[in-house]
KETI-863945 format. One record per residue: x, y, z of N, C-alpha, C in turn; residue in three letters. Coordinates in pm, whole numbers, padded with zeros to 5 digits. Atoms other than C-alpha are relative to their C-alpha. Last residue first. Example, Ala and Ser with C-alpha at 12.3 -4.5 7.8 and 13.67 -1.06 7.14 Angstrom:
# KETI-863945
[pt [-00082 -00119 -00006] [01367 -00106 00714] [-00077 00109 00073] SER]
[pt [00089 -00119 00000] [01230 -00450 00780] [00090 00120 00000] ALA]
This chain:
# KETI-863945
[pt [-00039 -00092 00107] [08995 19458 01607] [00140 -00017 -00039] ARG]
[pt [-00139 -00041 -00016] [08839 19177 01812] [00039 00086 -00118] LYS]
[pt [-00085 00016 00118] [08460 19153 01825] [00141 00052 00026] PRO]
[pt [-00031 -00129 00062] [08303 19119 02173] [00093 -00021 -00120] ALA]
[pt [00076 -00015 00122] [08164 18771 02242] [00030 00134 -00071] ALA]
[pt [-00054 00091 00100] [08435 18691 02496] [-00072 00014 -00133] SER]
[pt [-00137 -00040 00036] [08356 19001 02700] [00058 -00092 -00106] ALA]
[pt [00005 -00122 00081] [07980 18939 02693] [00140 00042 -00043] ALA]
[pt [00032 00032 00139] [08022 18576 02807] [-00003 00124 -00086] PRO]
[pt [00143 -00008 00028] [08199 18693 03122] [-00026 -00033 -00146] SER]
[pt [00031 -00098 00106] [08547 18572 03197] [-00149 -00004 -00032] PRO]
[pt [00008 00068 00129] [08556 18390 03529] [-00026 00106 -00107] ASP]
[pt [-00026 -00090 00115] [08673 18578 03838] [00004 -00077 -00132] PRO]
[pt [-00123 00042 00067] [08502 18361 04103] [00023 00089 -00122] SER]
[pt [-00097 00034 -00101] [08250 18510 04347] [00132 -00040 -00063] ALA]
[pt [-00018 00143 -00018] [08054 18684 04072] [00108 -00025 00104] ALA]
[pt [-00118 00057 00065] [07965 19048 04115] [00015 -00147 00031] PRO]
[pt [-00111 -00002 -00095] [07608 19125 04209] [00121 -00060 -00071] VAL]
[pt [00042 -00086 -00109] [07319 19219 03979] [00111 00014 00104] VAL]
[pt [-00084 -00118 -00006] [07482 19080 03667] [-00039 00096 00110] GLY]
[pt [00075 -00110 00056] [07218 18826 03572] [00083 00128 00000] VAL]
[pt [00024 00027 00142] [07458 18539 03625] [-00071 00116 -00067] GLU]
[pt [-00125 -00028 00071] [07576 18690 03953] [-00016 -00025 -00149] ALA]
[pt [-00017 -00145 00006] [07219 18702 04079] [00128 00039 -00072] LEU]
[pt [00085 -00058 00103] [07165 18338 03983] [00013 00152 -00008] PRO]
[pt [00080 -00102 -00065] [07470 18222 04178] [-00087 00068 -00104] ASP]
[pt [-00016 -00136 00051] [07604 17902 04035] [-00092 00095 00074] THR]
[pt [-00093 -00074 -00084] [07640 17579 04232] [00022 00142 -00051] ARG]
[pt [-00043 -00117 00076] [07333 17406 04095] [00089 00085 00089] ASP]
[pt [00040 00007 00141] [07233 17055 04200] [00062 00114 -00080] ARG]
[pt [-00066 00113 00065] [07413 17021 04532] [-00025 00001 -00150] ASP]
[pt [-00144 -00023 -00001] [07321 17369 04650] [00073 -00113 -00070] LYS]
[pt [-00033 -00106 00095] [06958 17329 04544] [00149 00026 -00006] GLY]
[pt [00011 00057 00133] [06926 16995 04722] [00036 00104 -00106] ALA]
[pt [-00113 00091 00017] [07057 17151 05043] [-00003 -00059 -00140] VAL]
[pt [-00120 -00082 00006] [06812 17443 05017] [00123 -00087 -00024] GLU]
[pt [-00004 -00065 00130] [06522 17215 04929] [00128 00082 -00015] GLN]
[pt [-00022 00103 00101] [06592 16995 05232] [00009 00059 -00140] GLY]
[pt [-00140 00037 -00009] [06627 17299 05459] [00033 -00105 -00104] VAL]
[pt [-00079 -00112 00052] [06294 17435 05338] [00148 -00034 00005] ALA]
[pt [00013 -00004 00146] [06126 17098 05384] [00083 00110 -00061] GLY]
[pt [-00076 00114 00052] [06259 17063 05740] [-00006 -00003 -00152] ALA]
[pt [-00142 -00030 -00015] [06136 17413 05823] [00086 -00112 -00056] ASP]
[pt [-00032 -00101 00101] [05791 17336 05677] [00147 00041 00011] SER]
[pt [-00002 00060 00133] [05772 17013 05875] [00038 00101 -00108] LEU]
[pt [-00118 00084 00008] [05873 17182 06202] [00011 -00065 -00138] ARG]
[pt [-00116 -00089 00011] [05615 17456 06149] [00129 -00081 -00014] ALA]
[pt [00002 -00060 00135] [05344 17198 06079] [00120 00091 -00021] ARG]
[pt [-00037 00103 00096] [05439 17001 06391] [00004 00056 -00142] ASP]
[pt [-00143 00025 -00015] [05433 17314 06609] [00047 -00106 -00100] ASN]
[pt [-00071 -00115 00056] [05091 17416 06477] [00151 -00023 00005] ILE]
[pt [00018 00005 00146] [04952 17068 06544] [00077 00113 -00067] ILE]
[pt [-00081 00110 00051] [05098 17066 06896] [-00009 -00011 -00152] ASN]
[pt [-00140 -00045 -00003] [04954 17410 06970] [00093 -00109 -00054] ALA]
[pt [-00015 -00097 00108] [04611 17286 06858] [00144 00052 -00006] LEU]
[pt [00003 00073 00127] [04638 16981 07082] [00020 00093 -00119] GLY]
[pt [-00128 00070 00011] [04742 17195 07379] [00007 -00078 -00131] VAL]
[pt [-00105 -00099 00026] [04448 17432 07320] [00135 -00068 -00016] VAL]
[pt [00017 -00055 00134] [04198 17147 07290] [00111 00098 -00036] LEU]
[pt [-00041 00105 00094] [04328 16968 07599] [-00010 00050 -00144] VAL]
[pt [-00145 00011 -00008] [04302 17293 07796] [00052 -00105 -00097] ILE]
[pt [-00058 -00117 00067] [03946 17354 07676] [00153 -00007 00001] ALA]
[pt [00017 00018 00144] [03844 16999 07768] [00061 00117 -00078] ALA]
[pt [-00095 00101 00045] [03991 17042 08116] [-00009 -00022 -00151] LEU]
[pt [-00135 -00058 -00006] [03801 17368 08165] [00105 -00098 -00048] GLY]
[pt [-00010 -00094 00113] [03474 17212 08046] [00138 00063 -00003] PHE]
[pt [-00015 00080 00122] [03527 16922 08286] [00012 00088 -00124] LEU]
[pt [-00132 00061 00001] [03585 17161 08574] [00025 -00081 -00125] GLY]
[pt [-00097 -00106 00026] [03280 17373 08492] [00142 -00057 -00006] ALA]
[pt [00011 -00042 00140] [03060 17064 08465] [00103 00107 -00034] GLN]
[pt [-00053 00108 00082] [03186 16928 08796] [-00004 00036 -00148] LEU]
[pt [-00146 -00004 -00014] [03126 17259 08971] [00065 -00106 -00087] ARG]
[pt [-00045 -00119 00071] [02769 17269 08832] [00153 00012 00008] GLN]
[pt [00008 00030 00143] [02707 16910 08941] [00051 00119 -00081] VAL]
[pt [-00107 00095 00031] [02830 16990 09293] [00002 -00033 -00149] ALA]
[pt [-00127 -00073 -00004] [02610 17301 09311] [00117 -00093 -00037] GLN]
[pt [-00004 -00087 00118] [02305 17102 09196] [00131 00079 -00005] ALA]
[pt [-00027 00085 00116] [02378 16833 09458] [00011 00084 -00127] ARG]
[pt [-00139 00043 -00010] [02403 17092 09734] [00040 -00087 -00119] LEU]
[pt [-00083 -00114 00036] [02076 17249 09618] [00148 -00035 00005] GLU]
[pt [00017 -00021 00144] [01898 16911 09625] [00088 00116 -00048] ARG]
[pt [-00080 00102 00069] [02036 16828 09969] [-00007 00018 -00151] ALA]
[pt [00059 00135 -00003] [01895 17154 10100] [00092 -00097 -00074] THR]
[pt [00048 00056 00127] [02103 17461 10161] [-00053 -00142 00017] PRO]
[pt [-00095 00096 00057] [02117 17603 10513] [-00055 -00060 -00129] PRO]
[pt [00071 00127 00014] [01893 17908 10562] [00099 -00099 -00060] VAL]
[pt [-00068 00094 00088] [02081 18206 10696] [-00077 -00131 -00001] PHE]
[pt [-00015 -00064 00131] [01896 18504 10835] [00070 -00092 -00099] HIS]
[pt [-00135 00016 00054] [01764 18318 11138] [00004 00060 -00140] THR]
[pt [-00007 00070 00129] [01452 18452 11304] [00147 -00010 -00046] PRO]
[pt [-00003 -00094 00112] [01477 18543 11676] [00014 -00077 -00131] SER]
[pt [00103 00035 00097] [01369 18282 11931] [-00003 00095 -00119] ASN]
[pt [00046 -00114 00080] [01689 18303 12138] [-00100 -00047 -00105] ASN]
[pt [00114 -00062 -00066] [01735 18037 12407] [-00061 00113 -00080] GLY]
[pt [00116 00088 -00010] [01952 17815 12187] [-00121 00067 00064] PRO]
[pt [-00003 00071 -00128] [02187 18096 12091] [-00127 -00082 00015] ARG]
[pt [00107 -00036 -00095] [02209 18192 11726] [00010 -00085 00126] PRO]
[pt [00118 00087 00014] [02548 18145 11561] [-00106 00037 00103] PRO]
[pt [00006 00100 -00107] [02779 18448 11561] [-00124 -00086 -00019] GLN]
[pt [-00108 00096 00017] [02861 18637 11240] [-00001 -00109 00108] SER]
[pt [00034 00098 00102] [02522 18810 11229] [00108 -00106 -00015] ALA]
[pt [-00075 -00017 00122] [02571 18991 11555] [-00033 -00112 -00098] MET]
Protein backbone atom coordinates (compact mmCIF):
# COMPACT_ATOMS: atom_id res chain seq x y z
CA UNK A 1 0.00 0.00 0.00
CA UNK A 2 1.09 3.56 -0.61
CA UNK A 3 0.21 4.73 2.91
CA UNK A 4 2.70 2.38 4.56
CA UNK A 5 6.45 3.09 4.53
CA UNK A 6 8.58 0.79 2.38
CA UNK A 7 10.08 -2.21 4.14
CA UNK A 8 13.85 -2.46 4.31
CA UNK A 9 13.99 -5.69 2.32
CA UNK A 10 11.84 -4.33 -0.52
CA UNK A 11 13.70 -2.97 -3.57
CA UNK A 12 10.61 -1.43 -5.18
CA UNK A 13 10.78 2.24 -6.27
CA UNK A 14 9.48 4.83 -3.85
CA UNK A 15 6.70 7.12 -5.05
CA UNK A 16 7.48 9.85 -2.56
CA UNK A 17 10.67 11.85 -2.82
CA UNK A 18 11.41 13.84 0.34
CA UNK A 19 11.93 17.55 -0.31
CA UNK A 20 15.45 18.87 -0.39
CA UNK A 21 16.73 21.55 1.96
CA UNK A 22 16.39 24.11 -0.83
CA UNK A 23 12.72 23.23 -1.41
CA UNK A 24 11.99 23.37 2.33
CA UNK A 25 13.58 26.81 2.52
CA UNK A 26 11.59 28.04 -0.51
CA UNK A 27 8.35 26.81 1.10
CA UNK A 28 9.21 28.55 4.38
CA UNK A 29 9.97 31.82 2.57
CA UNK A 30 6.71 31.57 0.63
CA UNK A 31 4.73 31.01 3.86
CA UNK A 32 6.50 33.95 5.47
CA UNK A 33 5.72 36.21 2.53
CA UNK A 34 2.04 35.21 2.55
CA UNK A 35 1.80 35.83 6.30
CA UNK A 36 3.43 39.24 6.09
CA UNK A 37 1.20 40.22 3.18
CA UNK A 38 -1.86 39.17 5.19
CA UNK A 39 -0.75 41.19 8.22
CA UNK A 40 -0.10 44.24 6.05
CA UNK A 41 -3.55 43.92 4.49
CA UNK A 42 -5.19 43.72 7.92
CA UNK A 43 -3.29 46.78 9.17
CA UNK A 44 -4.32 48.68 6.03
CA UNK A 45 -8.00 47.79 6.42
CA UNK A 46 -8.03 48.69 10.14
CA UNK A 47 -6.30 52.00 9.42
CA UNK A 48 -8.79 52.83 6.68
CA UNK A 49 -11.72 51.99 8.97
CA UNK A 50 -10.23 54.22 11.66
CA UNK A 51 -9.92 57.13 9.22
CA UNK A 52 -13.52 56.69 8.07
CA UNK A 53 -14.73 56.51 11.67
CA UNK A 54 -12.84 59.68 12.62
CA UNK A 55 -14.24 61.59 9.64
CA UNK A 56 -17.78 60.49 10.48
CA UNK A 57 -17.32 61.52 14.12
CA UNK A 58 -15.99 64.94 13.06
CA UNK A 59 -18.86 65.55 10.66
CA UNK A 60 -21.40 64.57 13.35
CA UNK A 61 -19.74 66.87 15.88
CA UNK A 62 -19.77 69.73 13.34
CA UNK A 63 -23.43 69.18 12.55
CA UNK A 64 -24.36 69.21 16.24
CA UNK A 65 -22.28 72.36 16.79
CA UNK A 66 -24.00 74.15 13.91
CA UNK A 67 -27.41 73.03 15.13
CA UNK A 68 -26.77 74.35 18.65
CA UNK A 69 -25.33 77.61 17.32
CA UNK A 70 -28.33 78.02 15.04
CA UNK A 71 -30.79 77.58 17.91
CA UNK A 72 -29.01 80.13 20.07
CA UNK A 73 -28.69 82.68 17.28
CA UNK A 74 -32.12 82.50 15.69
CA UNK A 75 -35.15 81.17 17.52
CA UNK A 76 -37.67 81.68 14.73
CA UNK A 77 -38.93 78.93 12.51
CA UNK A 78 -38.17 79.70 8.86
CA UNK A 79 -41.05 77.56 7.61
CA UNK A 80 -43.49 79.40 9.85
CA UNK A 81 -42.18 82.74 8.56
CA UNK A 82 -42.86 81.69 4.99
CA UNK A 83 -46.29 80.36 5.91
CA UNK A 84 -45.72 76.70 5.11
CA UNK A 85 -46.47 75.51 8.65
CA UNK A 86 -48.38 77.31 11.37
CA UNK A 87 -46.31 79.23 13.88
CA UNK A 88 -45.80 77.75 17.34
CA UNK A 89 -46.75 81.00 19.10
CA UNK A 90 -49.94 82.90 18.16
CA UNK A 91 -48.33 86.20 17.16
CA UNK A 92 -50.21 88.51 14.82
CA UNK A 93 -48.99 88.09 11.29
CA UNK A 94 -47.54 91.06 9.43
CA UNK A 95 -50.17 90.65 6.67
CA UNK A 96 -53.05 91.06 9.15
CA UNK A 97 -51.61 94.22 10.67
CA UNK A 98 -50.91 95.72 7.25
CA UNK A 99 -54.51 95.29 6.09
CA UNK A 100 -56.39 98.62 5.74
CA UNK A 101 -59.04 99.35 8.38
CA UNK A 102 -62.49 100.44 7.19
